[in-house]
MMTF fields as JSON, N, C-alpha, C and O atoms, coordinates in Angstrom:
{
  "mmtfVersion": "1.0.0",
  "mmtfProducer": "UNKNOWN",
  "numBonds": 503,
  "numAtoms": 504,
  "numGroups": 126,
  "numChains": 1,
  "numModels": 1,
  "chainsPerModel": [1],
  "groupsPerChain": [126],
  "chainIdList": ["A"],
  "bondAtomList": [4, 2, 8, 6, 12, 10, 16, 14, 20, 18, 24, 22, 28, 26, 32, 30, 36, 34, 40, 38, 44, 42, 48, 46, 52, 50, 56, 54, 60, 58, 64, 62, 68, 66, 72, 70, 76, 74, 80, 78, 84, 82, 88, 86, 92, 90, 96, 94, 100, 98, 104, 102, 108, 106, 112, 110, 116, 114, 120, 118, 124, 122, 128, 126, 132, 130, 136, 134, 140, 138, 144, 142, 148, 146, 152, 150, 156, 154, 160, 158, 164, 162, 168, 166, 172, 170, 176, 174, 180, 178, 184, 182, 188, 186, 192, 190, 196, 194, 200, 198, 204, 202, 208, 206, 212, 210, 216, 214, 220, 218, 224, 222, 228, 226, 232, 230, 236, 234, 240, 238, 244, 242, 248, 246, 252, 250, 256, 254, 260, 258, 264, 262, 268, 266, 272, 270, 276, 274, 280, 278, 284, 282, 288, 286, 292, 290, 296, 294, 300, 298, 304, 302, 308, 306, 312, 310, 316, 314, 320, 318, 324, 322, 328, 326, 332, 330, 336, 334, 340, 338, 344, 342, 348, 346, 352, 350, 356, 354, 360, 358, 364, 362, 368, 366, 372, 370, 376, 374, 380, 378, 384, 382, 388, 386, 392, 390, 396, 394, 400, 398, 404, 402, 408, 406, 412, 410, 416, 414, 420, 418, 424, 422, 428, 426, 432, 430, 436, 434, 440, 438, 444, 442, 448, 446, 452, 450, 456, 454, 460, 458, 464, 462, 468, 466, 472, 470, 476, 474, 480, 478, 484, 482, 488, 486, 492, 490, 496, 494, 500, 498],
  "bondOrderList": [1, 1, 1, 1, 1, 1, 1, 1, 1, 1, 1, 1, 1, 1, 1, 1, 1, 1, 1, 1, 1, 1, 1, 1, 1, 1, 1, 1, 1, 1, 1, 1, 1, 1, 1, 1, 1, 1, 1, 1, 1, 1, 1, 1, 1, 1, 1, 1, 1, 1, 1, 1, 1, 1, 1, 1, 1, 1, 1, 1, 1, 1, 1, 1, 1, 1, 1, 1, 1, 1, 1, 1, 1, 1, 1, 1, 1, 1, 1, 1, 1, 1, 1, 1, 1, 1, 1, 1, 1, 1, 1, 1, 1, 1, 1, 1, 1, 1, 1, 1, 1, 1, 1, 1, 1, 1, 1, 1, 1, 1, 1, 1, 1, 1, 1, 1, 1, 1, 1, 1, 1, 1, 1, 1, 1],
  "groupList": [{"groupName": "MET", "atomNameList": ["N", "CA", "C", "O"], "elementList": ["N", "C", "C", "O"], "formalChargeList": [0, 0, 0, 0], "bondAtomList": [1, 0, 2, 1, 3, 2], "bondOrderList": [1, 1, 2], "singleLetterCode": "M", "chemCompType": "L-PEPTIDE LINKING"}, {"groupName": "ARG", "atomNameList": ["N", "CA", "C", "O"], "elementList": ["N", "C", "C", "O"], "formalChargeList": [0, 0, 0, 0], "bondAtomList": [1, 0, 2, 1, 3, 2], "bondOrderList": [1, 1, 2], "singleLetterCode": "R", "chemCompType": "L-PEPTIDE LINKING"}, {"groupName": "VAL", "atomNameList": ["N", "CA", "C", "O"], "elementList": ["N", "C", "C", "O"], "formalChargeList": [0, 0, 0, 0], "bondAtomList": [1, 0, 2, 1, 3, 2], "bondOrderList": [1, 1, 2], "singleLetterCode": "V", "chemCompType": "L-PEPTIDE LINKING"}, {"groupName": "ALA", "atomNameList": ["N", "CA", "C", "O"], "elementList": ["N", "C", "C", "O"], "formalChargeList": [0, 0, 0, 0], "bondAtomList": [1, 0, 2, 1, 3, 2], "bondOrderList": [1, 1, 2], "singleLetterCode": "A", "chemCompType": "L-PEPTIDE LINKING"}, {"groupName": "LEU", "atomNameList": ["N", "CA", "C", "O"], "elementList": ["N", "C", "C", "O"], "formalChargeList": [0, 0, 0, 0], "bondAtomList": [1, 0, 2, 1, 3, 2], "bondOrderList": [1, 1, 2], "singleLetterCode": "L", "chemCompType": "L-PEPTIDE LINKING"}, {"groupName": "PHE", "atomNameList": ["N", "CA", "C", "O"], "elementList": ["N", "C", "C", "O"], "formalChargeList": [0, 0, 0, 0], "bondAtomList": [1, 0, 2, 1, 3, 2], "bondOrderList": [1, 1, 2], "singleLetterCode": "F", "chemCompType": "L-PEPTIDE LINKING"}, {"groupName": "GLY", "atomNameList": ["N", "CA", "C", "O"], "elementList": ["N", "C", "C", "O"], "formalChargeList": [0, 0, 0, 0], "bondAtomList": [1, 0, 2, 1, 3, 2], "bondOrderList": [1, 1, 2], "singleLetterCode": "G", "chemCompType": "PEPTIDE LINKING"}, {"groupName": "SER", "atomNameList": ["N", "CA", "C", "O"], "elementList": ["N", "C", "C", "O"], "formalChargeList": [0, 0, 0, 0], "bondAtomList": [1, 0, 2, 1, 3, 2], "bondOrderList": [1, 1, 2], "singleLetterCode": "S", "chemCompType": "L-PEPTIDE LINKING"}, {"groupName": "GLN", "atomNameList": ["N", "CA", "C", "O"], "elementList": ["N", "C", "C", "O"], "formalChargeList": [0, 0, 0, 0], "bondAtomList": [1, 0, 2, 1, 3, 2], "bondOrderList": [1, 1, 2], "singleLetterCode": "Q", "chemCompType": "L-PEPTIDE LINKING"}, {"groupName": "THR", "atomNameList": ["N", "CA", "C", "O"], "elementList": ["N", "C", "C", "O"], "formalChargeList": [0, 0, 0, 0], "bondAtomList": [1, 0, 2, 1, 3, 2], "bondOrderList": [1, 1, 2], "singleLetterCode": "T", "chemCompType": "L-PEPTIDE LINKING"}, {"groupName": "ILE", "atomNameList": ["N", "CA", "C", "O"], "elementList": ["N", "C", "C", "O"], "formalChargeList": [0, 0, 0, 0], "bondAtomList": [1, 0, 2, 1, 3, 2], "bondOrderList": [1, 1, 2], "singleLetterCode": "I", "chemCompType": "L-PEPTIDE LINKING"}, {"groupName": "ASP", "atomNameList": ["N", "CA", "C", "O"], "elementList": ["N", "C", "C", "O"], "formalChargeList": [0, 0, 0, 0], "bondAtomList": [1, 0, 2, 1, 3, 2], "bondOrderList": [1, 1, 2], "singleLetterCode": "D", "chemCompType": "L-PEPTIDE LINKING"}, {"groupName": "GLU", "atomNameList": ["N", "CA", "C", "O"], "elementList": ["N", "C", "C", "O"], "formalChargeList": [0, 0, 0, 0], "bondAtomList": [1, 0, 2, 1, 3, 2], "bondOrderList": [1, 1, 2], "singleLetterCode": "E", "chemCompType": "L-PEPTIDE LINKING"}, {"groupName": "PRO", "atomNameList": ["N", "CA", "C", "O"], "elementList": ["N", "C", "C", "O"], "formalChargeList": [0, 0, 0, 0], "bondAtomList": [1, 0, 2, 1, 3, 2], "bondOrderList": [1, 1, 2], "singleLetterCode": "P", "chemCompType": "L-PEPTIDE LINKING"}, {"groupName": "ASN", "atomNameList": ["N", "CA", "C", "O"], "elementList": ["N", "C", "C", "O"], "formalChargeList": [0, 0, 0, 0], "bondAtomList": [1, 0, 2, 1, 3, 2], "bondOrderList": [1, 1, 2], "singleLetterCode": "N", "chemCompType": "L-PEPTIDE LINKING"}, {"groupName": "TYR", "atomNameList": ["N", "CA", "C", "O"], "elementList": ["N", "C", "C", "O"], "formalChargeList": [0, 0, 0, 0], "bondAtomList": [1, 0, 2, 1, 3, 2], "bondOrderList": [1, 1, 2], "singleLetterCode": "Y", "chemCompType": "L-PEPTIDE LINKING"}, {"groupName": "LYS", "atomNameList": ["N", "CA", "C", "O"], "elementList": ["N", "C", "C", "O"], "formalChargeList": [0, 0, 0, 0], "bondAtomList": [1, 0, 2, 1, 3, 2], "bondOrderList": [1, 1, 2], "singleLetterCode": "K", "chemCompType": "L-PEPTIDE LINKING"}],
  "groupTypeList": [0, 1, 2, 3, 1, 4, 5, 4, 5, 2, 3, 2, 0, 6, 7, 2, 5, 7, 7, 6, 3, 4, 3, 8, 2, 9, 10, 6, 10, 11, 6, 3, 7, 4, 1, 2, 6, 12, 2, 2, 12, 10, 13, 10, 12, 10, 14, 7, 2, 11, 6, 4, 11, 10, 9, 7, 15, 8, 5, 9, 4, 4, 5, 13, 12, 11, 2, 4, 11, 10, 2, 6, 2, 12, 9, 3, 6, 9, 4, 7, 12, 6, 16, 7, 2, 10, 2, 14, 9, 11, 9, 12, 6, 12, 10, 1, 2, 3, 0, 3, 6, 9, 14, 3, 4, 7, 6, 7, 6, 7, 4, 4, 10, 4, 7, 6, 10, 2, 9, 6, 11, 11, 4, 5, 6, 12],
  "groupIdList": [1, 2, 3, 4, 5, 6, 7, 8, 9, 10, 11, 12, 13, 14, 15, 16, 17, 18, 19, 20, 21, 22, 23, 24, 25, 26, 27, 28, 29, 30, 31, 32, 33, 34, 35, 36, 37, 38, 39, 40, 41, 42, 43, 44, 45, 46, 47, 48, 49, 50, 51, 52, 53, 54, 55, 56, 57, 58, 59, 60, 61, 62, 63, 64, 65, 66, 67, 68, 69, 70, 71, 72, 73, 74, 75, 76, 77, 78, 79, 80, 81, 82, 83, 84, 85, 86, 87, 88, 89, 90, 91, 92, 93, 94, 95, 96, 97, 98, 99, 100, 101, 102, 103, 104, 105, 106, 107, 108, 109, 110, 111, 112, 113, 114, 115, 116, 117, 118, 119, 120, 121, 122, 123, 124, 125, 126],
  "secStructList": [7, 7, 3, 3, 3, 3, 7, 7, 3, 3, 3, 3, 3, 3, 3, 3, 3, 3, 6, 6, 3, 3, 7, 7, 7, 7, 3, 3, 7, 7, 7, 3, 3, 3, 7, 6, 6, 7, 3, 3, 3, 3, 3, 3, 3, 3, 7, 7, 7, 6, 6, 1, 7, 3, 3, 3, 3, 3, 3, 3, 3, 3, 7, 7, 6, 6, 6, 3, 3, 3, 3, 3, 3, 3, 7, 6, 6, 1, 6, 6, 6, 6, 1, 3, 3, 3, 3, 3, 3, 3, 3, 6, 6, 3, 3, 3, 3, 3, 3, 3, 7, 1, 1, 7, 7, 7, 1, 1, 3, 3, 3, 3, 3, 3, 3, 3, 3, 3, 7, 7, 7, 6, 6, 3, 3, 7],
  "xCoordList": [21.245, 21.067, 19.648, 18.911, 19.28, 17.866, 17.592, 18.522, 16.552, 15.915, 14.798, 13.92, 14.786, 13.454, 12.559, 13.017, 11.22, 10.099, 9.449, 8.794, 9.537, 9.089, 7.715, 7.498, 6.871, 5.522, 5.168, 4.953, 5.068, 4.613, 3.132, 2.753, 2.448, 1.045, 0.842, 1.347, -0.034, -0.314, -1.54, -2.664, -1.322, -2.26, -3.537, -4.706, -3.073, -4.166, -3.993, -3.052, -4.559, -4.543, -5.389, -6.61, -4.503, -5.368, -6.375, -7.527, -5.622, -6.181, -5.545, -4.327, -6.049, -5.699, -6.813, -7.987, -6.252, -7.221, -7.396, -6.396, -8.658, -8.799, -9.822, -11.014, -9.451, -10.275, -11.179, -12.402, -10.479, -11.296, -12.321, -13.126, -12.138, -12.887, -12.121, -11.269, -12.425, -11.51, -11.558, -12.498, -10.383, -10.243, -9.872, -9.295, -10.487, -10.071, -8.991, -9.235, -7.856, -6.643, -6.028, -6.426, -5.137, -4.864, -3.192, -2.389, -2.924, -1.428, -1.062, -1.834, 0.198, 0.563, 2.257, 2.972, 2.641, 3.961, 3.87, 3.06, 4.964, 5.2, 5.943, 6.559, 5.828, 7.031, 8.302, 8.598, 9.023, 10.387, 11.201, 10.903, 12.062, 13.062, 14.133, 14.383, 14.842, 15.705, 16.634, 16.23, 17.916, 18.761, 19.088, 19.199, 19.296, 19.494, 21.01, 21.962, 20.945, 22.084, 22.016, 22.813, 20.733, 20.812, 20.062, 19.153, 20.41, 19.804, 18.833, 19.108, 17.458, 16.506, 16.09, 16.122, 15.676, 14.745, 13.504, 13.347, 12.501, 10.901, 10.027, 9.57, 9.818, 8.971, 7.664, 7.206, 6.912, 5.401, 4.802, 5.015, 4.093, 3.5, 1.995, 1.245, 1.677, 0.334, -0.371, 0.368, -1.537, -2.017, -2.345, -2.039, -2.76, -3.035, -3.802, -4.963, -3.14, -3.986, -4.237, -4.5, -4.15, -4.72, -6.033, -6.95, -6.064, -7.482, -7.894, -8.742, -7.167, -7.847, -7.471, -8.016, -6.564, -6.088, -5.681, -6.05, -4.868, -4.22, -3.079, -2.006, -3.162, -1.911, -1.366, -0.467, -1.989, -1.541, -2.0, -3.005, -1.283, -1.549, -0.727, 0.335, -1.378, -0.832, -0.957, -2.074, -0.117, -0.455, 0.418, 1.526, 0.262, 0.739, 1.12, 0.263, 2.227, 2.984, 3.314, 4.077, 2.752, 3.18, 3.957, 3.716, 5.1, 6.102, 6.612, 6.694, 7.041, 7.673, 9.208, 10.322, 8.775, 10.182, 11.495, 12.703, 10.781, 12.254, 12.741, 13.623, 12.384, 12.722, 13.185, 14.107, 12.67, 13.276, 13.576, 12.826, 14.51, 14.502, 14.683, 15.746, 13.699, 13.725, 14.738, 14.877, 15.643, 16.783, 16.677, 17.352, 15.646, 15.543, 14.453, 13.767, 14.26, 13.062, 13.49, 13.891, 13.264, 13.815, 12.68, 11.805, 12.711, 11.606, 11.831, 10.992, 13.445, 13.99, 13.462, 13.415, 13.089, 12.47, 11.16, 10.864, 10.426, 9.235, 7.991, 8.246, 6.839, 5.729, 5.742, 5.249, 6.413, 6.423, 7.772, 8.179, 8.342, 9.804, 9.243, 8.24, 10.067, 9.589, 8.591, 8.359, 7.896, 7.163, 7.52, 8.429, 6.95, 7.292, 6.628, 5.412, 7.688, 7.242, 7.89, 9.08, 6.972, 7.456, 7.272, 6.366, 8.329, 8.297, 8.481, 9.165, 7.754, 7.927, 8.171, 7.308, 9.065, 9.576, 9.826, 10.654, 9.224, 9.413, 8.622, 8.676, 7.926, 7.134, 7.867, 7.879, 8.473, 8.901, 8.005, 6.861, 8.242, 7.133, 6.2, 5.246, 6.432, 5.613, 6.162, 6.99, 5.875, 6.344, 5.173, 4.188, 5.13, 4.057, 4.593, 5.69, 3.795, 4.288, 3.175, 2.016, 3.7, 2.742, 3.113, 4.143, 2.547, 3.159, 2.138, 0.978, 2.66, 1.82, 2.62, 3.806, 2.019, 2.497, 1.591, 0.406, 1.986, 1.092, 0.547, -0.607, 1.142, 1.007, 0.478, 1.138, -0.793, -1.167, -0.396, 0.201, -0.358, 0.201, -0.422, -1.606, 0.485, 0.081, 0.533, 1.762, -0.123, 0.636, 0.476, -0.162, 1.114, 1.144, 2.9, 3.819, 3.013, 4.444, 4.627, 3.732, 5.924, 6.318, 6.072, 6.352, 5.412, 4.854, 6.308, 6.694, 7.102, 8.317, 8.925, 8.279, 10.202, 11.034, 11.569, 12.373, 11.152, 11.798, 13.119, 13.388, 13.8, 15.269, 15.207, 14.804, 15.558, 15.494, 16.68, 17.22, 17.15, 17.923, 17.214, 16.518, 17.319, 16.966, 17.588, 18.806, 16.996, 17.711, 17.515, 18.207, 16.394, 15.981, 15.54, 15.207, 15.446, 15.028, 13.676, 13.514, 12.697, 11.439, 10.592, 9.808, 10.725, 9.678, 10.816, 10.789, 11.446, 12.304, 11.688, 11.16, 11.847, 11.112, 12.042, 13.105, 11.748, 12.446, 12.372, 12.856],
  "yCoordList": [43.589, 42.015, 41.54, 41.551, 41.129, 40.601, 39.405, 38.63, 39.178, 37.932, 37.526, 38.32, 36.236, 35.596, 35.38, 35.067, 35.531, 35.143, 33.915, 34.033, 32.798, 31.783, 31.353, 31.448, 30.863, 30.179, 29.117, 29.191, 27.929, 26.723, 26.37, 26.698, 25.756, 25.626, 23.971, 23.308, 23.463, 22.14, 22.051, 22.325, 21.69, 21.737, 20.909, 21.272, 19.751, 18.659, 17.626, 16.834, 17.67, 16.729, 15.631, 15.591, 14.501, 13.884, 12.697, 12.409, 12.19, 11.293, 11.256, 11.087, 11.369, 10.802, 9.749, 9.995, 8.72, 7.405, 7.213, 7.066, 7.212, 7.014, 5.792, 6.034, 4.596, 3.327, 3.392, 3.259, 3.581, 3.502, 4.939, 5.048, 5.764, 6.845, 8.231, 8.549, 8.935, 10.202, 11.401, 11.969, 11.4, 12.38, 13.89, 14.135, 14.724, 16.232, 16.593, 16.684, 16.808, 17.452, 18.721, 19.003, 19.457, 20.793, 20.498, 19.988, 20.776, 20.67, 22.099, 22.882, 22.431, 24.019, 23.842, 22.926, 25.035, 25.092, 26.808, 27.615, 26.962, 28.397, 28.987, 28.214, 30.292, 30.901, 31.153, 31.034, 31.431, 31.459, 32.602, 32.649, 33.418, 34.343, 33.331, 32.381, 33.537, 32.822, 33.466, 34.463, 33.221, 33.497, 32.626, 31.438, 32.972, 32.105, 31.285, 31.844, 30.083, 29.097, 28.487, 27.634, 29.11, 28.702, 27.316, 27.171, 26.228, 25.138, 25.482, 26.248, 24.874, 25.138, 24.103, 23.156, 23.816, 22.577, 22.781, 23.424, 22.529, 22.883, 21.818, 20.876, 22.058, 21.064, 20.869, 21.904, 19.803, 19.805, 19.585, 18.521, 20.411, 20.305, 19.727, 19.932, 19.028, 18.746, 18.978, 18.756, 19.345, 19.351, 17.99, 16.957, 17.898, 16.703, 15.691, 15.894, 14.49, 13.37, 12.304, 11.174, 12.684, 11.746, 10.888, 11.379, 9.92, 9.247, 8.823, 7.948, 9.572, 9.24, 7.964, 7.589, 7.246, 5.841, 6.03, 5.303, 7.102, 7.388, 6.705, 7.088, 5.483, 4.812, 4.898, 4.15, 5.883, 6.338, 7.673, 8.145, 8.263, 9.725, 9.888, 9.336, 10.689, 11.384, 12.755, 13.235, 13.477, 14.757, 15.302, 14.767, 16.375, 17.049, 18.467, 19.132, 18.842, 19.982, 20.638, 20.046, 21.956, 22.901, 23.874, 24.447, 24.174, 25.066, 25.63, 24.992, 27.179, 27.671, 27.14, 27.34, 26.445, 25.226, 26.321, 26.086, 27.535, 28.611, 29.118, 29.967, 28.813, 29.465, 28.349, 28.558, 27.047, 25.991, 24.583, 24.174, 23.88, 22.695, 21.777, 21.839, 20.878, 19.881, 18.994, 18.487, 18.659, 17.481, 16.432, 15.406, 16.707, 15.221, 15.455, 16.476, 14.343, 14.469, 13.368, 12.205, 14.111, 13.324, 13.126, 13.976, 11.919, 11.462, 10.984, 10.603, 11.038, 10.964, 12.021, 13.166, 11.849, 12.409, 13.179, 14.156, 12.619, 13.055, 12.066, 10.936, 12.456, 11.504, 10.339, 9.289, 10.531, 9.6, 8.685, 8.172, 8.618, 7.978, 6.447, 6.175, 5.572, 4.161, 3.647, 2.44, 4.631, 4.161, 4.269, 5.046, 3.622, 3.46, 4.751, 4.935, 5.715, 6.972, 6.847, 6.586, 7.063, 7.315, 8.931, 9.664, 9.27, 10.705, 10.484, 9.559, 11.499, 11.643, 12.954, 13.826, 13.131, 14.593, 14.645, 15.445, 13.917, 13.971, 15.035, 15.251, 15.627, 16.784, 18.049, 18.238, 18.865, 20.185, 20.945, 20.99, 21.568, 22.361, 21.61, 22.15, 20.293, 19.36, 18.246, 17.497, 18.051, 16.815, 16.143, 16.81, 14.833, 13.936, 13.156, 12.6, 13.108, 12.238, 11.243, 11.605, 9.802, 8.998, 8.274, 7.614, 8.216, 7.232, 6.283, 6.464, 4.991, 4.036, 3.198, 2.933, 2.821, 2.226, 1.163, 1.105, 0.432, -0.601, 0.214, -0.079, 1.15, 1.796, 3.262, 4.048, 3.622, 4.812, 6.162, 6.148, 7.12, 8.197, 8.873, 8.758, 9.536, 10.073, 11.312, 11.387, 12.42, 13.779, 14.654, 14.384, 15.849, 16.732, 17.041, 16.577, 17.682, 18.269, 17.921, 18.012, 17.513, 17.468, 15.919, 14.909, 16.065, 14.691, 14.168, 13.013, 15.226, 14.978, 16.379, 17.413, 16.347, 17.401, 17.58, 16.773, 18.494, 18.633, 19.452, 20.434, 18.967, 19.689, 20.485, 19.836, 21.749, 22.261, 23.231, 23.623, 23.675, 24.773, 25.778, 25.432, 27.136, 28.14, 28.327, 28.505, 28.322, 28.476, 29.614, 29.754, 30.591, 31.604, 32.752, 32.629, 34.029, 35.116, 35.738, 36.953, 34.958, 35.326, 36.083, 36.987, 35.793, 36.064, 37.016, 37.081, 37.482, 38.663, 39.894, 40.63, 40.039, 41.477, 42.331, 41.88, 43.359, 44.543, 44.266, 45.066],
  "zCoordList": [-1.356, -2.037, -2.113, -1.127, -3.278, -3.427, -2.698, -2.476, -2.337, -1.738, -2.489, -2.827, -2.788, -3.446, -2.337, -1.238, -2.546, -2.024, -2.551, -3.586, -2.002, -2.467, -1.669, -0.461, -2.684, -2.065, -2.783, -3.993, -2.033, -2.748, -2.204, -1.079, -3.012, -2.749, -2.948, -3.855, -1.859, -1.957, -2.884, -2.466, -4.059, -5.105, -4.807, -4.942, -4.384, -4.33, -2.989, -2.959, -2.355, -1.007, -1.593, -1.443, -2.45, -2.938, -2.272, -2.594, -1.357, -0.421, 0.892, 0.834, 2.069, 3.256, 3.76, 4.038, 3.796, 4.005, 5.544, 6.246, 6.085, 7.606, 7.74, 7.551, 8.031, 8.157, 6.75, 6.728, 5.784, 4.223, 4.01, 3.085, 4.851, 4.601, 4.486, 5.315, 3.55, 3.184, 4.673, 5.227, 4.867, 6.514, 5.702, 4.642, 6.727, 6.423, 7.298, 8.501, 6.876, 7.741, 7.052, 5.922, 7.626, 7.289, 6.772, 7.552, 5.782, 5.525, 5.265, 4.711, 5.702, 5.341, 5.091, 5.497, 4.285, 4.063, 4.234, 3.778, 5.02, 5.399, 3.98, 3.246, 3.706, 2.758, 3.08, 4.269, 2.415, 2.978, 2.157, 0.963, 2.547, 2.108, 1.708, 2.449, 0.423, -0.332, -0.938, -1.535, -1.009, -1.904, -3.069, -2.77, -4.516, -5.456, -4.996, -4.452, -5.311, -5.094, -3.729, -3.338, -2.816, -1.416, -1.43, -2.248, -0.519, -0.283, 0.661, 1.584, 0.488, 1.602, 2.154, 1.368, 3.245, 3.75, 3.935, 4.973, 3.399, 3.446, 4.028, 3.382, 5.387, 6.06, 5.453, 4.967, 5.341, 5.109, 6.319, 6.901, 6.786, 8.153, 8.088, 7.133, 9.153, 9.416, 10.652, 11.612, 10.98, 12.062, 12.867, 12.272, 13.777, 14.594, 13.946, 13.591, 13.756, 13.156, 14.011, 13.6, 15.449, 16.444, 16.12, 15.46, 16.489, 16.3, 14.879, 14.701, 13.7, 12.46, 11.882, 10.844, 12.478, 11.675, 10.214, 9.292, 10.109, 8.746, 8.428, 8.893, 7.503, 7.338, 5.802, 5.419, 4.937, 3.862, 3.615, 4.148, 2.829, 1.976, 0.723, 0.436, 0.094, -1.13, -1.504, -1.312, -1.973, -2.591, -3.48, -3.449, -4.426, -5.575, -4.962, -4.38, -5.085, -4.54, -5.84, -6.604, -6.215, -7.388, -6.911, -5.848, -7.772, -7.475, -8.724, -9.774, -8.526, -9.829, -10.274, -9.79, -11.315, -11.7, -12.053, -12.089, -12.282, -12.754, -11.504, -11.641, -10.202, -9.019, -8.289, -7.501, -8.407, -7.287, -7.869, -8.755, -7.49, -7.965, -6.798, -6.181, -6.409, -5.638, -5.835, -6.948, -4.717, -4.854, -3.949, -4.037, -2.862, -2.019, -1.247, -1.289, -0.412, 0.485, 1.782, 1.748, 2.679, 4.092, 4.956, 5.125, 5.534, 6.692, 7.94, 8.756, 8.083, 9.293, 10.296, 9.849, 11.481, 12.112, 12.018, 12.707, 11.085, 10.633, 11.043, 11.459, 10.934, 10.876, 10.197, 10.608, 8.944, 8.16, 7.995, 6.952, 9.264, 9.284, 9.558, 10.217, 8.941, 8.875, 7.965, 7.904, 7.146, 6.392, 4.924, 4.633, 4.014, 2.577, 2.036, 1.988, 1.591, 0.767, -0.612, -0.784, -1.596, -2.932, -3.332, -2.938, -4.182, -4.749, -6.019, -6.458, -6.841, -8.13, -8.734, -8.633, -9.236, -9.645, -11.122, -11.557, -11.85, -13.308, -14.057, -15.268, -13.21, -14.158, -13.386, -12.169, -14.411, -13.691, -12.951, -13.404, -11.902, -11.159, -10.417, -9.856, -10.375, -9.598, -8.658, -9.176, -7.53, -6.876, -6.513, -6.198, -6.508, -6.339, -5.197, -5.261, -4.107, -3.055, -2.492, -2.289, -2.235, -1.655, -0.538, -0.676, 0.544, 1.714, 1.915, 1.547, 2.655, 3.066, 4.162, 3.967, 5.21, 6.166, 6.986, 6.658, 7.884, 8.519, 9.749, 10.063, 10.476, 11.76, 11.505, 10.826, 12.097, 11.726, 12.112, 13.189, 11.475, 11.807, 13.182, 13.499, 13.882, 14.985, 15.522, 15.52, 16.034, 16.389, 15.347, 14.329, 15.596, 14.421, 14.076, 14.751, 13.207, 12.825, 11.264, 10.423, 11.036, 9.678, 9.285, 9.931, 7.921, 7.307, 6.758, 6.936, 6.032, 5.616, 5.338, 5.507, 4.903, 4.608, 3.035, 2.568, 2.405, 1.157, 1.061, 1.754, 0.218, 0.07, -1.376, -2.341, -1.551, -2.729, -2.828, -1.793, -4.169, -4.448, -5.181, -6.136, -4.807, -5.365, -6.713, -6.702, -7.843, -9.085, -9.996, -11.005, -9.585, -10.249, -9.625, -8.447, -10.227, -9.362, -10.005, -9.894, -10.674, -11.22, -9.931, -10.222, -8.89, -7.529, -6.812, -5.583, -7.271, -6.301, -6.123, -6.957, -4.741, -4.307, -3.595, -3.17, -3.466, -2.654, -1.163, -0.362]
}
């Protein structure tokens, strides 16, 4: 059975605002081994943001549109839970996310969780 090796890239960490200044944080996404037709949850992880007073963020995520179809975004149980999150998937192979809230983010973990369906096999490996 062939398995897709999917790699997503955070293309632009457009802005993470901390008291009006740009804050440096690290965001990561692990690669995943997937099968065509499989639904996958992809957590967007962030390192500790304690003390940075981050009340908003935005980023653009690029992915191979012929391999993955993003079908949803979940904030329950994540650092973004209870915040206003806007997601734009109008451009194939790209998802833009913006979040704003009144309380600062704290801790580390998932900013949000993307749901996708593996649709193609262009990235299949042995």
